[in-house]
N, C-alpha and C positions, 0 to 999 in steps of 0.2 A: 210113700208120703200120703198123709191124709188129704183128701180132696178139699177140706175146708181151708187148707193153707196153699196158696198159689206159689208155684215154684219161683216166680219172679220176685215175690215178696219175702221169701224164706231167707233169713240172714244168719240164723244161728241154730244150734241144737243143744239141748240140755244133756250133758254127759253124765254127771253124777252129783249126789249130795256131797257137801263139803262142810261138815260141822253139825252142831246140834240146834242151831237157831234158824233153820230154813235156807242156809247158804247153798247155792248151786254153782257148779262149775259148768260153764257153757263154752262151746267151740264156735267161734265166729267163722262164717263162710266168706268166700271171696266177694259175695254180693253185699256184705255188711257195709253200711255207710261209714264214712270216715269218722263222723261224730254221731253219737247216740243222744237223741234228745230225751232226757230222763223225765221230762214232764209230760211226754206223750205216751199213750199206751202201746204195748206190743201185744201180739195175739198168739195164743197157743191153742191148738185144736184139741178139744176135749169132747168126747161123745159126738163127734161130727160137727161141732160148732166151734167157730173161732172166738175164743173167750178173751176179752181184754184184761191185761195185767199191767200194773204200774210198778216201776222199779222203786224199791226203797233204798237199795244200795247197788252200785255198779263200780267194781274195781277191776280195771284192765290189768291182766297179769302178763300179757304179751300181745302181739298183733293178732293172735288167733284164739286167745282164751281170756275169759273174764270170770270173776267171782261175783255173783249177783244174789240179791234177796228181793222178792216181790212183796208188795204190801199184802197184808193178811195171810201170808204164807210163811210165818216165822217159826214153824216147828219142823223137825225132821220128817215126821209122818206126812205132813202136807206137801213138803218139798219133794219127797220120794215119788209122789203121784205124777210129777212133771218130768222125771227122768226118762230120756229117750224121745221126748217130744220136740217138734220143730217150733221155732220162734219166728214170727213174721212181723214185719213192720207195715204201717199203713202207707197207702199211696193214693194217688188220685188228685184231681183238681176241682172236685165238686161237680163233675159231669158224669153222666151215665150213658153208655152206648146203647142205642136201641136200633131196631131195624131201619128206622128212618134217619139215622145219623146220631148226633149227640144232643142229649136233653140236659140242659143245665138247670140245676135247682139251687145254685148259689144264691144266697141272700133271701131265700124264701123264709117266711116266718112259719114256725111249727107250733100248732096249737093242739093240745090233747083235749078230748071231750070231757074228761074228768079233772085232769090236773091243770088245765088252762094253758097259758102261753109257756112254752118250754124253752125256746131259743131260736136262733137263726142258723140256717144251713151254712156251714163253713167248708164242707168238703164231702166227698163220697168215697167210701172205702170199699173197693170191689173185691170182696172175699167170696170165692165160689161157694155157693150154698148158704151164705150168710152176709149179703151185702148190707152195709150200714151207712146211715147218714151221720155225719159228724156235725154236731150242733155246738154253738157257743152261746152261753148266756153270760150274764155279767160276772159270774163267779168262776165258771169252769167249763171244761169240754164235756159234752154228753154224747154218747153213742146210742142210736136206736136202730133196730132192724128196718131195712127198706123192704117192706112187704106190702104189695098193693092191696091185699085184703084187709090191711090194718090202717089204710089211709086214703084220703081223697085229696087230689091235687088241683087247686084252682090257679091255673097259669096266669089268668088275667089279673087276679088280685095278689099273686105270688104268696099264697097261703097253702100250707099242707096241714090238713086236719087229720089227726090220728085217733085211734081207739086202742091204746096200748094196754097190755095186761097189767093188772094191779101189781105194784111193786117193781116193775121193770126199771123205772127211772131211778129208784133207790139203789140199784145195783151199780150204776155208773157214778153216782155222786160220792165224792170224797168228803169225809167229815171235816 
């Protein structure tokens, strides 16, 4: 298993392609939730990073199998790259464990030095090697890496100032 996907979050595996339009057959593990929230991203480890994907289609075939299509992966060639990969779900309650206990960043405003106000912290996704802050703005959910070298946290004002790489925010925004 790739270290970017935590065993506790791993709920499915991509078995094979199934069609010419990006369809994938996935095997659901016992850890799979009863209901899959299709509006939330799932994560697939690619090159050591947990990359968020959104379902375009999810058709349960049985208790242990489903036919899925991910947004922007609607060709057989793109879908083939995901065969054999683990699929993980998000978890967390907006808190990050530190050596001193739990540090809660819920409801902190996130402001980027170039992009301005991004959103409010709604959760923390603890993906080994790629922890992310889950932000909500008025329109949608945004995920940004939780990297201390890219941000300054003012606990008194409840503001996180970031210096995100150009284009990173565009990766999470749905058209």
